[in-house]
C-alpha positions as CSV (number, residue, x, y, z in Angstrom):
1,M,-22.1,-119.4,-56.0
2,K,-18.8,-120.7,-54.9
3,S,-19.0,-123.6,-52.5
4,T,-16.7,-121.8,-50.1
5,D,-19.3,-119.0,-49.7
6,I,-22.1,-121.3,-48.6
7,K,-22.6,-121.6,-44.8
8,I,-24.4,-124.2,-42.7
9,G,-27.5,-122.7,-41.1
10,H,-27.8,-119.9,-43.7
11,I,-30.6,-119.2,-46.1
12,Y,-30.0,-119.0,-49.9
13,Y,-32.1,-119.2,-53.0
14,V,-31.8,-122.6,-54.6
15,D,-32.8,-123.5,-58.1
16,Y,-34.5,-127.0,-57.9
17,E,-35.0,-127.4,-61.6
18,P,-34.9,-129.9,-63.3
19,V,-37.2,-132.1,-61.2
20,R,-39.3,-135.2,-61.5
21,D,-43.0,-135.6,-60.6
22,G,-43.7,-134.9,-57.0
23,E,-40.5,-133.0,-56.2
24,F,-40.2,-129.5,-55.0
25,N,-39.6,-127.2,-58.0
26,G,-38.6,-123.7,-59.0
27,K,-36.4,-121.2,-57.3
28,H,-37.0,-121.2,-53.5
29,L,-35.4,-120.0,-50.3
30,S,-33.7,-122.9,-48.6
31,V,-31.7,-123.5,-45.4
32,V,-28.4,-125.3,-45.6
33,L,-28.4,-128.3,-43.2
34,K,-25.0,-129.9,-44.1
35,R,-22.0,-129.6,-46.3
36,N,-21.2,-133.0,-47.8
37,N,-17.7,-134.6,-47.7
38,D,-17.1,-133.7,-51.4
39,K,-17.4,-130.0,-50.4
40,Y,-19.4,-129.2,-53.5
41,T,-22.8,-130.6,-52.6
42,F,-25.0,-129.6,-49.7
43,V,-28.1,-131.0,-47.9
44,V,-30.8,-128.3,-48.0
45,M,-34.4,-127.9,-46.8
46,P,-36.7,-125.8,-49.0
47,L,-38.7,-122.9,-47.4
48,T,-42.0,-121.5,-48.4
49,S,-44.6,-119.0,-47.4
50,S,-47.5,-121.4,-48.1
51,A,-49.0,-122.9,-44.9
52,N,-50.8,-125.6,-46.9
53,G,-49.6,-128.9,-45.5
54,V,-48.5,-127.8,-42.0
55,G,-48.2,-130.8,-39.7
56,V,-48.1,-133.2,-42.7
57,N,-45.0,-132.1,-44.6
58,K,-44.2,-128.6,-43.3
59,I,-43.2,-127.0,-40.0
60,K,-43.8,-123.3,-39.2
61,I,-40.7,-121.4,-38.5
62,G,-42.4,-118.0,-38.3
63,K,-40.9,-114.7,-39.5
64,V,-37.3,-114.6,-40.4
65,A,-36.0,-111.1,-39.6
66,G,-32.9,-111.2,-41.8
67,L,-34.8,-111.7,-45.1
68,P,-35.4,-108.8,-47.5
69,P,-38.2,-106.3,-46.5
70,N,-40.6,-107.6,-49.2
71,I,-40.7,-111.1,-47.6
72,R,-39.6,-110.8,-44.0
73,N,-43.1,-110.1,-42.7
74,N,-44.4,-113.4,-44.1
75,D,-44.5,-116.5,-42.0
76,T,-41.9,-119.1,-43.2
77,Y,-42.4,-122.8,-43.3
78,A,-39.8,-125.5,-43.8
79,V,-40.8,-128.3,-46.2
80,F,-39.2,-131.2,-44.3
81,D,-40.3,-134.0,-46.7
82,Q,-38.3,-132.4,-49.6
83,V,-34.9,-132.3,-48.0
84,R,-32.3,-133.1,-50.8
85,T,-28.7,-132.8,-51.8
86,V,-27.9,-130.1,-54.4
87,N,-24.7,-128.9,-56.0
88,A,-23.3,-125.4,-55.1
89,N,-24.0,-124.2,-58.6
90,R,-27.7,-124.3,-57.8
91,F,-27.3,-121.6,-55.1
92,M,-28.0,-117.9,-55.5
93,A,-27.4,-115.2,-52.9
94,V,-30.4,-113.5,-51.2
95,K,-30.4,-109.8,-52.2
96,D,-32.2,-106.6,-51.2
97,E,-32.0,-103.1,-52.5
98,G,-28.4,-102.8,-51.3
99,G,-27.2,-106.0,-52.9
100,R,-26.3,-109.4,-51.4
101,I,-27.3,-110.0,-47.8
102,D,-26.2,-112.7,-45.3
103,V,-29.3,-114.5,-43.9
104,S,-28.8,-117.0,-41.1
105,M,-31.4,-118.9,-39.2
106,E,-32.2,-117.0,-36.1
107,R,-30.9,-117.9,-32.7
108,G,-32.6,-120.9,-31.2
109,V,-34.5,-122.2,-34.2
110,W,-35.6,-125.8,-33.9
111,L,-35.8,-127.4,-37.3
112,C,-36.8,-131.0,-37.7
113,G,-34.6,-132.4,-35.0
114,I,-31.7,-130.0,-35.6
115,W,-31.0,-127.1,-33.3
116,F,-29.3,-124.0,-34.9
117,S,-27.3,-122.2,-32.3
118,T,-26.1,-118.7,-32.2
119,S,-22.7,-119.8,-33.6
120,G,-24.4,-121.2,-36.7
121,K,-23.4,-124.7,-35.7
122,M,-26.0,-127.4,-35.5
123,K,-26.4,-130.4,-33.2
124,K,-28.8,-133.3,-33.1
125,L,-30.9,-133.2,-29.9
126,P,-31.1,-136.4,-27.9
127,Y,-34.7,-137.1,-28.5
């Protein structure tokens, strides 16, 4: 994907390969937390449908309505101990039967100390 197409607070597939032992691997949905100053790398948090590890290294987000029908009814969990920086060439658009879809975090989602607002901007809460 072109770096100019990637938006903060939106969800994309990210290819985490290659990895080292103990790192999140494979192609996973991820939420973009920050665009870095170089404009070609982004800080992302991987998402999963596996509840294993909730409270230890995952936080439950719940259902994300904008995802494709085959996965939108699953609960989604943010894997907060695997936040990392990735290059824009690791991103892939989320698609459904009609092609590429734009998936943003839903209004008022609290995610590891960051509040995603309706405008897609994020701010650090004071606590």
